[in-house]
N, C-alpha and C positions, 0 to 999 in steps of 0.2 A: 450210483453215488460213491462207490469205493474208488473209482478212478478220479473223480472230482476231489475227494478227500486227499488222495495221494498227491495230486497236482498242487493243491493249496497248502498241504503240510510241507512240501518241498519249498514252496514259495515263502512260507512263513517260518522256516527253520530257525532263523536268527531270533525271531520273537519267542519261539518256543524255548530257546535257550535262556533268554532274558526272564521268561516266566518262571522257569525252574530256579535260576540263580536268585532272583529277587524274592521269590516266595519263600525260599528256604532261609536265606540270611536275614531278611527283614524281620522275621519273627523274633530274633534276638533283641531287636530294638523295640519290641512290643507293638509292631504294626504289620499289616499284610497288604496295605493299599498299593504299594509300588508294584508288586507282582500282578495285582488285579488290574492296574492301569493298562498293562500290556495285553491282558486278556480282552479288555474292552476295546482295544485298538485293532484286534484281529479282523473283525468284519470290514472295517473301512480300508484296511491294508489290502485285503483280498479283492474287494469290490473295485477299488482303484486300479489294481493290477489287471483285473479282467477288462476294465474299460480301456486301459492303456494298450493292451495286446489285442483288443477287439475280440475277446474270447466269446462274448455273448452272441455275436453274429455266427461264429463257428459252431457254438453249442446249438443254435437254432437249426442247423443242418445235420445235427447228430441225433441219435435216438435217446435224447435226454429231455425229459419234460421240464417245463418251467418250475413246477413245484419241487422237483428234485434239486434244481440249481439253488432255490431259496432255502430249502430244508438243509442242504449241505452246509450252508453258512451258519445256521443255528447249531448244527452238530459240531462244526469246527470250534465254535465258541465253547460248547460243552466239553470238548476234548481239552481245550486250554484250561477250563475251570477245573476239571478233574486233575490235570497235571499240577495246577497251582495248589490244589488241596493236598495232593500227595506230597509235594515238596514242602508245603507248610507243615504237614505232620512230621516229615523227616526233620525239618528245622526245629520243631518243638521237642522232638526226642533228643536230638543232638544238643540242643540248648539245655535241656534238663539234666541229661546224664553225663555230658562231656564238659559243657561250659558252665554248669551249675547256675543256669538262668531260670528263675521261677516264671516260666512262660505262662502258666495258668493264672498266676497271680497278677500278670500284667494286663488282664482283661482281653486276652486273645480270643477267647470263646465268643465274647460279645462282638469283637471286631469281625470274627468269622461270619457271624449271623448278619451283621450289617453288610459285609462284603457280598454275600449271596443275594440279599434283598436289592442292593444297588445294581448288581450285575443284571438281574432279571428285569428290573425297572428300566435300566439303560437300554437293554435290548428291545423292550416293548416300545420305547420312544424312538430309538434311532434306526432300527432295521427297516421299517417302512420308508422312512425319510431317505436313508442311504440308497435304497433302490429307486426312489422317485427322482432324486437329484442326479444330474448328469455331469457334474464337474467336481474335480478334486477339491477346489477352493470351497465350494458350497458344502461339501461333506466335512471339511475341516472346521468351518464355521459352526456347522451343526454339532460337531463333536465338542467344540469349546463351550457352546451354549448348554449342551446336555451335561457336561461335566460341572458347569456352574450350578445347574439344577441339582445334580447329585451332591455337590458340596453343601447346598442349602438343606437338602434332605438329611445329610449327616449332622448338620447343626441342629435341626429339629429333633433328630434321634437323640443327640446328646442332651438337649434340654429335657426331653421326655424321660430319659434315663435318670437324670438327676432328680426328677419329680417322682421317681419310682414307678412310672407308668410302663416304660419299656425295659424294665428289669428282667433278666433272664428267668427269674423265679415266677414271673407272671406269664399269662398265656398270650399277651398281646404281640410280642416279637414274632412268635411262631405263626400267629394269624397274619401278620404283615408279610412274612415269608411266603405263606400259602397264597395270599392275594397276588403278590408279585409274580409267582410262578404261573398262576392262572392267567394273568394279564399277558404274560409273555407268550403263552400258548395261543391265546386269542389273537395275538398280533400276527401269527403265522399266516392265516387265510388272507388278512389284509395285505401283507407283504407279497404274497403270491398274486393277488389281484392286481396290485400295482405293477409287478414285474410282467404280468401277462399283457398289460396295456402299454408297456414301455416300448418306445421305438429303439430297436436294437441295431 
């Protein structure tokens, strides 16, 4: 898996830079969604690149299991997420101590929780589909539809927050985060199954 991660990190170096920059500076505007969008786009970027270079056919002749190929994509997204969180924290510190921006008062903690829930739900929905579809156009349409679903989920979250249901002082946001993580983990065997049956 280490070699696959190195390959994909080199391929996505520009996205990693975007994740760092937008995650850090967008906190000053009271949001973190811009950096998160680039994290969400990582899997489709790498899967499209593998398809373009016919890497999957090459990988089938190498001592790399299909499960490793799939798991590596999940790990890559988690690396992007960790990077986003680190630079978000850096942006919050710089905003508070240097720019005198009340980052905590801007609801960034709530935004962070929403970001994590969205990321795991998005992976749950799109990863199996991205491995099943064999065209860049199909994956792009899938991404647009999925982002629309995510937008609707954010709207529901906002409504529930105003009704004090998804307030950070209640247990419900953390239950939602736990459910989204469990669903993401459960999507991994399905994605591996789809990739095993895929004509490479």
